[in-house]
C-alpha positions as CSV (number, residue, x, y, z in Angstrom):
1,M,-0.1,-0.2,-0.2
2,H,1.3,3.3,-1.0
3,V,0.2,6.4,0.3
4,H,0.7,10.3,0.5
5,A,-0.3,12.6,3.2
6,R,-2.8,15.6,2.4
7,E,-4.5,18.2,3.8
8,N,-7.9,18.7,3.8
9,D,-8.0,20.9,0.6
10,G,-5.8,18.1,-1.0
11,A,-2.5,20.3,-0.6
12,W,0.8,18.2,-0.2
13,S,1.7,17.3,3.9
14,A,4.3,15.1,5.6
15,D,2.0,15.5,8.7
16,P,3.9,12.4,10.8
17,G,0.3,11.8,12.6
18,W,-1.7,11.6,9.5
19,Y,0.7,9.4,8.3
20,A,0.9,7.1,11.7
21,E,-3.2,7.2,11.6
22,A,-3.3,5.7,8.1
23,I,-0.3,3.3,9.1
24,R,-2.2,2.0,12.0
25,S,-5.7,1.9,10.0
26,I,-4.1,-0.2,7.1
27,R,-2.7,-2.4,9.5
28,A,-5.7,-3.2,11.6
29,A,-7.3,-3.8,8.1
30,A,-4.8,-6.0,6.7
31,A,-2.2,-7.3,9.0
32,G,1.3,-8.1,7.7
33,M,0.6,-5.4,4.6
34,L,4.0,-3.9,3.0
35,I,3.3,-0.2,3.5
36,S,5.1,2.5,1.5
37,I,5.0,6.5,1.7
38,T,6.6,9.2,-0.4
39,S,9.6,11.5,-0.4
40,I,8.4,13.7,-2.7
41,R,8.1,17.3,-1.9
42,P,7.5,20.8,-3.3
43,A,9.9,23.3,-3.8
44,G,11.1,25.2,-0.7
45,T,10.5,22.1,1.6
46,P,13.7,21.1,2.8
47,V,14.5,17.0,3.1
48,A,14.6,17.4,6.5
49,S,11.0,17.3,6.5
50,I,10.8,13.8,5.5
51,I,13.7,12.8,7.6
52,E,11.5,14.1,10.7
53,V,8.6,11.9,9.4
54,L,10.5,9.0,9.0
55,E,12.5,8.9,12.6
56,I,8.8,9.7,14.3
57,L,7.1,7.1,12.6
58,A,10.1,4.6,13.0
59,D,10.2,5.5,17.0
60,N,7.1,3.1,17.1
61,S,6.7,-0.3,15.4
62,T,3.1,0.2,14.9
63,T,3.8,3.2,12.7
64,C,7.4,2.3,11.1
65,P,6.8,1.7,7.1
66,E,8.2,-0.7,5.4
67,L,9.1,1.0,2.4
68,I,9.5,4.8,0.9
69,S,9.8,6.0,-2.6
70,V,12.7,8.1,-3.4
71,N,12.5,9.8,-6.9
72,L,16.4,9.6,-8.1
73,G,16.1,13.6,-9.6
74,H,14.5,16.5,-9.7
75,I,10.8,16.9,-11.4
76,A,9.9,19.8,-13.1
77,E,6.3,20.5,-14.7
78,W,5.5,23.5,-17.1
79,N,1.8,24.7,-17.2
80,A,1.5,26.4,-20.7
81,K,-2.2,28.3,-19.4
82,S,-0.4,29.7,-16.1
83,G,3.1,30.2,-17.7
84,Q,4.2,29.0,-14.3
85,T,6.8,25.5,-13.7
86,A,6.0,23.6,-10.6
87,H,9.4,22.0,-9.0
88,F,10.2,18.8,-6.9
89,P,13.8,19.0,-5.7
90,N,15.9,15.9,-5.2
91,D,19.9,17.2,-4.8
92,F,22.4,14.3,-5.1
93,S,23.3,15.1,-1.1
94,D,19.3,14.8,-0.4
95,I,18.9,11.4,-1.9
96,V,22.3,10.4,-0.2
97,L,20.6,11.7,3.1
98,L,17.2,9.7,2.4
99,L,18.7,6.8,2.2
100,E,21.5,6.9,4.8
101,T,18.4,7.8,6.9
102,C,16.3,4.4,5.5
103,A,19.3,2.6,6.2
104,D,20.1,3.5,9.9
105,L,16.2,3.2,10.4
106,G,15.9,-0.3,8.6
107,I,13.2,1.1,5.8
108,T,13.7,0.0,2.4
109,P,14.0,2.6,-0.3
110,E,11.6,1.8,-4.0
111,L,14.1,3.8,-6.0
112,G,12.2,5.8,-8.7
113,V,13.1,6.1,-12.0
114,M,11.0,8.2,-14.7
115,D,13.4,8.8,-17.6
116,L,17.1,7.8,-18.6
117,G,18.5,10.4,-16.8
118,F,17.1,8.8,-13.5
119,V,18.8,5.3,-13.9
120,N,22.1,8.1,-14.7
121,N,21.7,8.8,-11.6
122,A,21.3,5.5,-10.1
123,V,24.4,4.5,-11.5
124,V,25.8,7.9,-9.8
125,L,24.6,6.7,-6.7
126,G,26.1,3.0,-7.2
127,T,29.6,4.4,-8.0
128,A,29.6,6.6,-4.8
129,G,28.7,3.4,-2.7
130,L,25.6,2.1,-2.8
131,P,25.0,-1.5,-2.9
132,R,23.6,-2.7,-5.9
133,A,23.2,-6.5,-5.2
134,S,19.3,-5.8,-3.6
135,L,17.9,-2.7,-5.4
136,W,14.2,-2.3,-5.5
137,F,12.9,0.2,-8.3
138,L,9.8,1.6,-9.3
139,V,9.6,2.5,-13.4
140,E,7.6,5.4,-12.8
141,L,6.1,6.8,-15.9
142,D,4.3,9.2,-14.6
143,S,3.1,12.0,-17.4
144,P,0.2,10.9,-19.6
145,G,1.2,11.9,-22.9
146,Y,3.8,14.2,-24.6
147,G,3.1,18.1,-24.4
148,L,1.4,17.9,-20.9
149,G,4.3,19.7,-19.1
150,P,5.5,17.2,-17.0
151,Q,9.3,16.9,-17.6
152,I,9.6,13.0,-17.6
153,A,9.0,9.9,-19.7
154,P,5.4,9.5,-20.9
155,A,3.5,6.4,-20.1
156,T,4.1,4.2,-22.9
157,V,5.4,0.9,-24.1
158,E,8.4,1.7,-25.9
159,N,9.0,4.6,-23.2
160,Y,8.8,1.5,-20.6
161,D,10.9,-0.9,-22.9
162,A,13.7,1.9,-22.8
163,L,13.6,2.3,-19.4
164,S,13.7,-1.4,-18.3
165,Q,16.4,-2.2,-20.6
166,A,18.5,0.6,-19.6
167,L,17.8,-0.7,-15.9
168,R,18.3,-4.3,-16.8
169,S,21.9,-3.3,-18.3
170,Q,23.1,-1.1,-15.6
171,F,21.7,-3.3,-12.7
172,P,21.5,-6.8,-13.6
173,G,20.3,-7.7,-10.4
174,A,17.7,-5.2,-10.1
175,R,13.9,-6.1,-9.7
176,W,11.2,-3.4,-10.2
177,A,7.6,-2.4,-10.2
178,A,6.3,-0.3,-13.3
179,H,3.3,2.1,-12.9
180,G,2.1,4.6,-15.6
181,N,-0.9,7.3,-15.6
182,G,-4.1,7.7,-16.9
183,A,-5.4,5.4,-19.2
184,A,-2.1,4.8,-21.0
185,T,-1.2,2.8,-17.7
186,F,-2.8,-0.4,-18.3
187,S,-0.6,-1.1,-21.7
188,V,2.4,-0.4,-19.7
189,L,1.7,-3.1,-16.9
190,R,0.8,-5.6,-19.4
191,R,4.1,-5.0,-20.6
192,A,6.0,-5.3,-17.4
193,I,3.7,-8.4,-16.5
194,E,4.5,-10.1,-19.9
195,S,8.1,-9.6,-19.6
196,G,8.2,-10.8,-16.1
197,A,8.3,-7.7,-14.0
198,H,6.2,-6.5,-11.4
199,V,3.6,-3.7,-10.9
200,R,1.7,-0.9,-9.1
201,V,-1.5,-0.2,-9.9
202,G,-4.2,2.0,-8.0
203,L,-5.8,5.7,-8.3
204,E,-2.5,7.7,-7.5
205,D,-1.9,6.5,-11.0
206,T,-5.2,6.7,-12.5
207,V,-9.1,7.3,-11.8
208,V,-10.0,5.5,-14.9
209,D,-9.9,1.9,-16.0
210,E,-8.8,0.5,-19.2
211,D,-12.0,1.2,-21.1
212,G,-11.8,5.0,-19.7
213,R,-14.6,4.6,-17.5
214,R,-14.1,5.8,-14.0
215,S,-12.6,3.5,-11.8
216,A,-14.9,2.4,-8.9
217,G,-11.4,2.2,-6.8
218,N,-8.3,0.5,-6.0
219,A,-9.8,-2.7,-5.9
220,E,-11.0,-3.3,-8.8
221,Q,-7.8,-2.1,-10.6
222,V,-5.8,-4.7,-8.3
223,R,-8.4,-7.2,-9.4
224,W,-7.6,-6.4,-13.1
225,A,-3.9,-6.8,-12.0
226,V,-4.5,-10.1,-11.0
227,E,-6.7,-11.1,-14.0
228,A,-3.5,-9.8,-16.6
229,A,-0.9,-12.0,-14.6
230,A,-3.1,-14.8,-14.9
231,A,-3.5,-14.2,-18.7
232,A,0.6,-13.8,-18.9
233,G,0.5,-17.5,-17.0
234,R,1.7,-15.3,-13.8
235,A,0.1,-15.4,-10.3
236,P,0.2,-12.7,-7.1
237,E,3.0,-13.3,-4.8
238,T,2.4,-13.7,-1.2
239,L,3.6,-11.1,1.3
240,D,6.3,-13.3,2.1
241,Q,7.7,-13.8,-1.3
242,A,6.8,-9.8,-1.9
243,R,9.0,-9.3,1.1
244,R,11.6,-11.5,-0.4
245,I,11.4,-9.5,-3.8
246,I,12.1,-6.0,-2.5
247,G,14.6,-7.0,0.1
248,C,12.3,-5.3,2.9
């Protein structure tokens, strides 16, 4: 389960109390579920705010997440209508501090690659001493299409193939979960399933189903993934198997 804290108006939040309540609620409903939070933050918010959240949550076994997503680079988004650019920063020093904190607290980072430059950054981290043996990545095609503003790879099968091939080339032992954005999510996930990788699916990535109709919820999308896996001759892993695959 991957969650982002929000204010009542939907704005970004790093409230440890929000995360603690969400994590306890998930575990009460689904004991043993792996829980991931996010490290993304808007411009002007220091990485220390995320470090503080992790330290507070990790201080109690009932609220400590198993995972946190760490995008391996800056994200920028042009808004042609307003003329503004949104920034989500991730300096090298920020990422190193996050990874060191994860190691200290026993939280597994999900290394997010959104374009070929992010794979390059992963190699830089590797040459700086990051272990390569048990890396867990997210192949994050978070842009719904070309010309829509996000300066990352749009959700297409071709872009998935390029990013996954780059990961295989640079990190032969790596494993990953793929996800997309909007209706294009499903073609990307099918490719990942058919090629032996893993997937992430849910309302954060798309609020519509494969046929373009508004999705009934996360559970419906997970059922789609189970059926797609079955059609490809694969089956969902158990929680214990997932822990071994991810390395947490």
